[in-house]
C-alpha positions as CSV (number, residue, x, y, z in Angstrom):
1,M,-139.1,166.2,195.8
2,S,-138.7,162.6,194.8
3,R,-141.3,160.1,195.9
4,A,-140.7,157.5,198.5
5,P,-141.3,153.9,197.5
6,A,-144.8,152.6,197.5
7,A,-146.0,152.1,201.1
8,A,-148.5,149.4,200.7
9,H,-148.5,145.8,199.6
10,S,-150.6,144.9,196.6
11,H,-153.7,142.7,196.8
12,R,-152.5,140.4,194.0
13,K,-153.1,136.7,194.6
14,W,-150.1,134.8,195.9
15,D,-148.2,132.7,193.4
16,A,-147.0,129.1,193.9
17,W,-143.5,130.2,195.0
18,Q,-144.9,132.5,197.7
19,K,-147.2,129.8,199.0
20,A,-144.2,127.4,199.1
21,T,-142.3,130.0,201.1
22,L,-145.1,129.9,203.7
23,V,-145.0,126.1,203.8
24,V,-141.2,126.2,204.4
25,G,-141.8,128.6,207.4
26,L,-144.5,126.3,208.8
27,A,-142.2,123.2,208.3
28,G,-139.5,125.0,210.3
29,A,-141.9,125.6,213.1
30,L,-143.1,122.0,213.1
31,I,-139.5,120.7,213.4
32,L,-139.0,122.8,216.5
33,L,-141.9,121.0,218.1
34,W,-139.3,118.4,219.0
35,I,-138.2,120.6,221.9
36,P,-141.4,121.1,223.9
37,L,-142.8,117.7,223.1
38,G,-139.8,116.2,225.0
39,S,-140.7,117.7,228.4
40,P,-137.4,119.6,228.6
41,R,-135.8,121.0,231.7
42,V,-134.6,124.6,232.1
43,G,-130.8,124.7,232.2
44,P,-129.0,125.8,235.4
45,F,-127.5,129.0,234.0
46,S,-130.1,130.6,231.9
47,D,-132.1,133.8,231.8
48,S,-135.1,131.4,231.4
49,I,-135.2,130.9,235.1
50,E,-135.6,134.6,235.8
51,Y,-138.2,135.0,233.1
52,I,-140.3,132.1,234.7
53,I,-140.0,133.6,238.2
54,L,-141.0,137.0,236.8
55,A,-144.0,135.4,235.0
56,Q,-145.2,134.0,238.2
57,Q,-144.8,137.3,240.0
58,L,-146.6,139.1,237.3
59,R,-149.5,136.7,237.6
60,E,-149.6,137.3,241.4
61,L,-149.2,141.1,241.1
62,W,-152.7,141.7,242.3
63,T,-152.9,138.9,244.9
64,G,-150.1,140.2,247.3
65,G,-147.5,137.6,246.4
66,D,-143.7,138.0,246.4
67,H,-142.7,140.7,244.0
68,T,-139.0,141.0,245.0
69,L,-137.5,140.0,241.7
70,L,-140.0,142.2,239.8
71,L,-138.5,145.2,241.6
72,H,-134.9,144.3,241.0
73,T,-134.7,142.5,237.7
74,R,-132.5,143.9,234.9
75,L,-134.7,142.1,232.3
76,P,-137.6,143.8,230.5
77,I,-141.0,142.3,231.5
78,G,-142.4,141.8,228.0
79,F,-141.4,138.2,227.6
80,S,-142.3,137.3,231.1
81,A,-145.8,138.8,230.5
82,W,-146.0,136.6,227.4
83,L,-145.1,133.6,229.5
84,A,-147.7,134.7,232.1
85,L,-150.4,134.5,229.4
86,G,-149.6,130.8,229.2
87,A,-150.0,130.3,232.9
88,V,-146.3,129.7,233.4
89,D,-145.0,129.5,237.0
90,V,-142.5,127.6,239.1
91,L,-144.9,124.6,239.4
92,H,-145.4,124.5,235.6
93,P,-142.1,125.6,234.0
94,G,-142.6,123.3,231.1
95,R,-145.3,125.6,229.8
96,A,-142.6,128.2,229.1
97,F,-141.2,125.9,226.3
98,W,-144.6,125.8,224.6
99,M,-144.9,129.6,224.8
100,N,-141.4,130.0,223.5
101,W,-142.3,127.6,220.6
102,L,-145.4,129.6,219.9
103,A,-143.5,132.9,219.6
104,T,-140.8,131.2,217.4
105,A,-143.5,129.8,215.1
106,W,-145.1,133.2,214.9
107,A,-141.7,134.7,214.0
108,L,-141.1,132.1,211.3
109,L,-144.5,132.5,209.6
110,A,-144.3,136.3,209.7
111,F,-140.8,136.2,208.3
112,A,-142.1,133.9,205.6
113,V,-144.7,136.4,204.6
114,W,-142.1,139.2,204.4
115,V,-139.6,137.1,202.5
116,A,-142.3,136.0,200.0
117,R,-143.2,139.6,199.3
118,T,-139.6,140.8,199.1
119,I,-137.8,138.2,196.9
120,P,-139.5,137.0,193.7
121,G,-139.8,133.4,192.6
122,R,-137.9,130.4,194.0
123,G,-135.4,132.8,195.7
124,A,-137.9,133.4,198.5
125,V,-138.2,129.6,199.1
126,L,-134.4,129.2,199.3
127,V,-133.9,132.1,201.7
128,M,-136.7,131.0,203.9
129,A,-135.3,127.5,204.0
130,L,-132.0,128.9,205.2
131,I,-133.8,130.8,208.0
132,A,-135.9,127.8,209.1
133,A,-133.0,125.4,209.0
134,L,-130.5,127.6,210.9
135,P,-128.7,125.5,213.5
136,G,-128.3,128.5,215.7
137,L,-132.1,129.0,215.8
138,F,-132.5,125.4,216.9
139,I,-129.9,125.7,219.7
140,L,-131.2,129.0,221.0
141,S,-134.8,127.7,221.0
142,L,-133.8,125.0,223.6
143,N,-134.4,127.5,226.4
144,P,-137.3,130.0,226.7
145,V,-135.6,133.4,226.1
146,S,-136.9,136.7,224.9
147,E,-135.3,136.5,221.4
148,S,-138.2,134.4,220.1
149,L,-140.8,137.0,220.9
150,F,-138.5,139.8,219.9
151,A,-138.0,138.2,216.5
152,A,-141.8,137.7,216.2
153,L,-142.4,141.5,216.8
154,I,-139.7,142.4,214.2
155,A,-141.2,140.0,211.7
156,T,-144.7,141.3,212.2
157,L,-143.5,144.9,211.6
158,L,-141.7,143.9,208.4
159,A,-144.6,141.7,207.1
160,W,-147.5,144.1,207.7
161,G,-146.1,147.5,208.6
162,Q,-147.0,148.8,205.2
163,S,-150.2,146.8,204.7
164,R,-153.2,148.5,203.1
165,Q,-155.4,146.8,205.7
166,R,-155.7,149.2,208.7
167,V,-156.0,146.4,211.3
168,L,-152.8,144.7,210.1
169,R,-150.9,147.9,209.8
170,W,-151.9,149.0,213.4
171,A,-151.0,145.5,214.7
172,A,-147.6,145.9,213.1
173,L,-147.1,149.3,214.7
174,L,-148.2,147.9,218.1
175,A,-145.5,145.2,217.7
176,A,-142.9,147.9,217.0
177,A,-144.0,149.8,220.1
178,L,-143.7,146.7,222.3
179,M,-140.2,145.8,221.1
180,P,-138.3,147.8,223.8
181,V,-140.5,146.2,226.5
182,V,-139.4,142.7,225.3
183,R,-135.8,143.5,224.8
184,T,-133.9,146.7,225.6
185,A,-132.2,146.2,222.2
186,G,-135.6,147.0,220.7
187,L,-135.4,150.7,221.6
188,P,-133.0,151.6,218.8
189,L,-135.2,149.6,216.3
190,T,-138.3,151.5,217.4
191,A,-136.4,154.8,217.0
192,A,-135.2,153.7,213.6
193,L,-138.9,153.0,212.6
194,V,-139.8,156.5,213.7
195,G,-136.9,157.9,211.7
196,W,-138.0,156.0,208.6
197,R,-141.6,157.2,208.9
198,L,-140.5,160.9,209.2
199,W,-138.0,160.4,206.3
200,R,-140.8,159.2,204.1
201,W,-142.8,162.3,205.0
202,W,-139.8,164.5,204.2
203,R,-139.2,162.7,200.9
204,G,-142.7,163.6,199.8
205,S,-144.9,160.7,200.8
206,R,-148.6,161.6,201.1
207,V,-148.8,161.8,204.9
208,H,-149.6,164.7,207.1
209,F,-146.6,165.7,209.3
210,W,-148.5,166.2,212.5
211,K,-150.4,162.9,212.0
212,E,-147.0,161.2,211.5
213,A,-145.5,163.0,214.5
214,V,-148.4,161.8,216.8
215,K,-148.0,158.3,215.6
216,S,-144.2,158.5,216.3
217,L,-144.9,159.6,219.9
218,V,-147.4,156.8,220.3
219,L,-144.7,154.3,219.1
220,L,-142.2,155.6,221.7
221,L,-144.7,155.8,224.5
222,P,-144.3,152.2,225.9
223,A,-140.5,152.6,225.8
224,V,-140.7,155.9,227.7
225,L,-143.1,154.5,230.3
226,W,-141.0,151.4,230.8
227,Q,-137.7,153.2,231.1
228,T,-139.3,155.8,233.5
229,W,-140.6,153.0,235.7
230,R,-137.2,151.2,235.6
231,S,-135.5,154.4,236.8
232,T,-137.4,154.0,240.1
233,L,-136.3,150.4,240.7
234,E,-133.3,149.2,242.7
235,I,-131.5,147.7,239.7
236,R,-127.9,147.2,240.4
237,N,-126.7,145.7,237.2
238,G,-128.8,146.9,234.3
239,Y,-127.9,146.3,230.7
240,S,-126.8,149.9,230.2
241,S,-124.1,149.4,232.9
242,S,-122.4,146.8,230.6
243,L,-121.6,149.6,228.3
244,D,-120.3,152.0,231.0
245,L,-117.0,153.4,229.8
246,E,-115.3,153.0,233.2
247,Q,-116.3,149.3,233.4
248,L,-115.1,148.8,229.8
249,R,-111.7,150.3,230.7
250,Q,-111.4,148.1,233.7
251,R,-112.2,145.0,231.7
252,F,-110.4,145.7,228.5
253,G,-107.6,148.1,229.6
254,S,-108.7,150.9,227.2
255,I,-111.4,151.8,224.8
256,P,-109.2,151.2,221.7
257,E,-108.5,147.7,223.0
258,F,-112.2,147.2,223.6
259,L,-113.0,148.2,220.0
260,A,-110.2,146.0,218.7
261,V,-111.7,143.0,220.5
262,Q,-115.2,143.8,219.4
263,S,-114.2,144.1,215.7
264,L,-114.9,140.3,215.4
265,A,-118.2,140.4,217.2
266,L,-120.4,140.4,214.1
267,P,-118.6,137.6,212.2
268,E,-118.3,135.5,215.3
269,G,-122.1,135.9,216.0
270,V,-123.0,135.0,212.4
271,A,-120.5,132.0,212.4
272,R,-122.0,130.6,215.6
273,L,-125.5,130.9,214.2
274,L,-124.4,128.9,211.1
275,D,-122.5,126.4,213.3
276,P,-122.8,126.6,217.2
277,T,-119.2,125.3,217.4
278,P,-117.7,127.2,214.5
279,G,-114.6,126.2,212.6
280,H,-112.7,128.0,209.8
281,V,-115.4,127.3,207.2
282,A,-118.1,128.9,209.3
283,W,-116.0,132.0,209.8
284,I,-115.3,132.3,206.1
285,L,-119.0,132.0,205.3
286,A,-119.8,134.5,208.0
287,W,-117.4,137.1,206.4
288,L,-118.9,136.3,203.0
289,L,-122.4,136.9,204.2
290,L,-121.5,140.2,205.9
291,A,-119.7,141.4,202.8
292,L,-122.6,140.6,200.5
293,A,-125.1,142.0,203.0
294,A,-123.2,145.3,203.0
295,V,-123.6,145.5,199.2
296,G,-127.2,144.5,199.3
297,W,-128.0,146.9,202.3
298,W,-126.7,149.8,200.3
299,R,-129.1,149.0,197.4
300,R,-132.0,148.6,199.8
301,W,-131.1,151.8,201.7
302,R,-131.2,153.7,198.4
303,D,-134.6,152.1,197.7
304,G,-135.8,153.3,201.1
305,T,-136.9,150.0,202.5
306,L,-137.8,149.7,206.2
307,D,-135.5,146.8,206.8
308,A,-132.5,148.9,205.6
309,W,-133.3,151.3,208.4
310,L,-133.6,148.6,211.1
311,L,-130.4,146.8,210.3
312,P,-127.7,149.4,211.2
313,P,-128.8,150.0,214.8
314,A,-129.2,146.3,215.5
315,L,-125.8,145.5,214.1
316,G,-124.3,148.5,215.8
317,L,-125.5,147.3,219.2
318,A,-124.3,143.8,218.6
319,Q,-120.9,145.2,217.5
320,I,-120.3,146.9,220.9
321,W,-122.0,144.3,223.2
322,P,-119.1,143.1,225.4
323,W,-120.3,139.6,226.2
324,P,-119.2,137.1,223.5
325,N,-121.6,134.3,224.6
326,E,-124.5,136.5,223.7
327,Y,-123.4,137.4,220.2
328,P,-125.7,134.8,218.5
329,R,-128.7,136.0,220.7
330,M,-128.1,139.6,219.7
331,L,-128.0,138.7,215.9
332,L,-130.7,135.9,215.6
333,P,-133.8,138.2,215.5
334,I,-132.4,140.3,212.7
335,L,-130.5,137.5,210.8
336,P,-133.4,137.2,208.2
337,I,-132.8,140.9,207.3
338,L,-129.1,140.1,207.0
339,L,-129.8,137.1,204.7
340,I,-132.2,139.3,202.5
341,C,-129.5,141.9,202.2
342,A,-126.9,139.2,201.3
343,W,-129.2,137.8,198.7
344,Q,-129.7,141.3,197.3
345,G,-125.9,141.7,197.3
346,A,-125.4,138.5,195.3
347,R,-128.0,139.7,192.8
348,E,-126.2,143.0,192.4
349,I,-123.0,141.1,191.7
350,E,-124.8,138.9,189.2
351,R,-126.3,142.0,187.5
352,R,-122.9,143.8,187.2
353,W,-120.7,140.9,186.2
354,P,-122.3,138.5,183.7
355,R,-119.7,135.8,184.6
356,A,-121.3,135.6,188.1
357,R,-124.5,134.1,186.8
358,H,-126.7,132.4,189.4
359,A,-124.7,133.9,192.3
360,P,-127.7,134.1,194.6
361,A,-128.6,130.5,194.0
362,L,-125.0,129.4,194.5
363,L,-124.8,131.3,197.8
364,A,-128.0,129.5,199.0
365,V,-126.6,126.1,197.9
366,V,-123.3,126.6,199.7
367,L,-125.0,127.7,202.9
368,A,-127.5,124.9,202.7
369,G,-124.8,122.3,202.2
370,F,-122.7,123.6,205.1
371,M,-125.7,123.7,207.4
372,A,-126.6,120.1,206.4
373,L,-123.2,119.0,207.6
374,V,-123.7,120.8,210.9
375,W,-127.1,119.1,211.3
376,L,-125.7,115.6,210.9
377,P,-124.2,115.3,214.4
378,L,-127.2,117.1,215.9
379,L,-129.5,114.6,214.4
380,S,-127.4,111.7,215.6
381,R,-127.7,113.0,219.2
382,M,-131.4,113.7,218.8
383,T,-131.9,110.0,217.9
384,L,-129.5,108.5,220.4
385,P,-131.2,105.8,222.5
386,V,-131.1,106.9,226.1
387,P,-133.0,105.8,229.2
388,A,-136.5,107.4,229.5
389,V,-135.5,109.3,232.6
390,E,-132.7,111.0,230.7
391,R,-134.6,112.0,227.6
392,P,-135.6,115.5,228.8
393,Q,-131.9,116.2,229.1
394,M,-131.5,115.6,225.4
395,R,-133.0,119.1,224.9
396,Q,-130.0,120.9,226.3
397,A,-127.2,122.5,224.3
398,A,-124.4,120.8,226.3
399,Y,-125.8,117.4,225.3
400,L,-126.4,118.2,221.6
401,L,-123.0,120.0,221.1
402,A,-120.8,117.5,223.0
403,P,-117.8,116.4,220.9
404,T,-118.7,112.7,221.0
405,L,-121.7,110.5,221.5
406,R,-120.1,109.0,224.6
407,E,-119.8,112.5,226.1
408,S,-123.4,113.3,225.2
409,A,-124.6,110.2,227.0
410,A,-122.5,111.1,230.0
411,I,-123.9,114.6,230.1
412,A,-127.5,113.3,229.9
413,A,-126.9,110.9,232.8
414,A,-125.2,113.6,234.9
415,A,-128.0,116.1,234.3
416,A,-130.7,113.5,235.1
417,G,-128.9,112.7,238.3
418,L,-128.8,116.3,239.3
419,Q,-132.6,116.6,238.6
420,R,-133.2,113.6,240.8
421,A,-131.1,115.1,243.5
422,I,-132.9,118.4,243.4
423,G,-136.3,116.6,243.4
424,Q,-135.3,114.9,246.6
425,L,-134.1,118.0,248.4
426,P,-137.6,118.9,249.9
427,Q,-137.4,115.6,251.8
428,T,-134.2,116.8,253.5
429,V,-134.1,120.6,253.5
430,T,-136.8,122.0,255.7
431,P,-138.4,125.4,255.1
432,Q,-136.3,126.7,257.9
433,D,-133.1,125.5,256.3
434,C,-131.4,126.4,253.0
435,V,-128.9,124.8,250.6
436,Y,-125.8,126.3,248.9
437,S,-125.5,125.8,245.1
438,M,-123.7,127.2,242.1
439,A,-127.1,127.2,240.4
440,A,-129.3,128.5,243.2
441,E,-132.2,129.6,240.9
442,A,-132.3,126.2,239.2
443,V,-132.5,124.5,242.6
444,W,-135.4,126.7,243.7
445,L,-137.2,126.4,240.3
446,N,-136.8,122.6,239.9
447,S,-137.9,122.0,243.5
448,G,-141.2,123.8,242.8
449,G,-140.1,126.7,245.0
450,R,-140.1,124.5,248.1
451,V,-136.3,124.8,248.8
452,I,-134.5,128.0,249.7
453,A,-131.2,128.0,247.8
454,R,-128.3,130.4,248.2
455,H,-125.5,131.3,245.9
456,L,-122.0,130.4,246.9
457,D,-119.8,133.4,247.6
458,P,-117.8,134.2,244.4
459,G,-114.9,135.2,246.7
460,L,-114.9,131.8,248.4
461,D,-111.3,131.1,249.6
462,L,-110.4,127.4,249.4
463,T,-107.4,127.9,251.8
464,R,-109.6,129.0,254.7
465,S,-112.1,127.1,256.7
466,L,-115.1,126.3,254.5
467,P,-117.7,125.9,257.3
468,E,-116.9,129.4,258.6
469,Q,-117.5,130.8,255.1
470,M,-120.6,128.8,254.5
471,A,-122.4,129.1,257.8
472,K,-125.8,130.4,256.6
473,C,-127.0,127.1,255.3
474,R,-126.7,123.5,256.7
475,Y,-126.6,121.9,253.2
476,I,-124.7,122.2,250.0
477,L,-125.6,120.6,246.7
478,A,-122.6,119.0,245.0
479,A,-122.9,118.6,241.3
480,Q,-120.9,117.3,238.4
481,F,-120.5,120.7,236.7
482,T,-118.5,123.9,236.9
483,S,-119.6,127.5,236.6
484,P,-117.9,130.6,235.0
485,Q,-118.9,132.5,238.1
486,F,-116.8,130.2,240.2
487,P,-113.7,129.3,238.2
488,Q,-111.8,128.3,241.3
489,L,-114.3,125.6,242.2
490,P,-113.9,122.1,240.7
491,P,-116.8,119.7,239.9
492,L,-118.4,118.0,242.8
493,F,-117.3,120.8,245.2
494,P,-117.0,120.6,248.1
495,L,-116.6,116.8,248.3
496,N,-113.0,117.0,247.3
497,A,-112.4,119.8,249.9
498,I,-114.2,118.6,253.0
499,G,-114.9,114.9,252.3
500,D,-118.1,113.0,252.2
């Protein structure tokens, strides 16, 4: 049998380029400090709200507090447990942004270690610069969501999964075992790691089969325990239900139509990570990256690298995920692997066709130039002079991605007004009353849990008497925004329907 590739990193001292790669990763983390330093607010339609509420319920697990959401949530509890370590609760939601930044910094530094060991010379610095400066990374970091911790666990596995130091190696395996508890999408990646380890044994690596089998079972144990516990909960809309064949038929008409629509999922996700409001150039670059990554992946697969085993299940899940708004979130944690494969693909082209000299460097320069153009309007909005009360709203995607500076300023003013209105609700809405809102969780969170908020009925009929349909609460919060959940309701509803 042929031997698998060497399973351990050497102990050679790091050269200047490798150290520079680490510096680039650190610089990317320091730039992202702009987000938590600005005392940001959680947006009204974000999983972040649910993560924060879950973090509080986890902290109160042994004190007899309210655990309703914990027993009904569709979200894995790993990220909420991470937030709980930072004492995050509804009275201190701002701490969630610091914990999210900490996980993102961890991910960037661990990816820097892996990139420095994977690509020789200045290439590692270029690739890490692309990862750290990714506009999609910045936009997705505006809200505390589980992708940051998921990316950190993946990066830890890649950086130290084959270390000769036992402590680092076991820490990396622990990270792999926890991936499914942070995101359900981590389950196929953990399974891929198990497959890779068994493949190495089968190819003749010097490991004992039963020892490897026991380690594989330990790796899968957290996922098995978590999924077993979830099966006992009253979860009505889990992630797996999104891929139910009957639901897909109802939504898309047929499975072939669904597959036709999903054929653009990967390029769209990559394009939106390069440019959150992608145009033709972003799409072209996304297709180019995917094509080069396919070439590079094949070479890395033949070399037996771990990342080549992790990429297919991650891309496959993103390919069939039926919610376009989440394509960038699905791809962000594994984009460094995609970039490494694209770099490898460019090197393969350079090796086979002498006329394509410097293809990897050219790829990096083109991507860097494009991302610099994307960053220009973001930087102009980040430095826009706004009143102090509106500055926390600058840390929202709607503000940063508005088409014009005038619209950005209007969004900041409207969002600040909504925050003030929510802050004043406890003075009006007594604990015995409640308020209707299109963003009920945001009302509850930003009022410090002092106001009971109810969702509007998605089937609300504007042709019928509104007081009869909204009889449970005495109040309704009118806001200058709309919601995809209520496409029939205009901004400032119901002022235009029932008057002041």
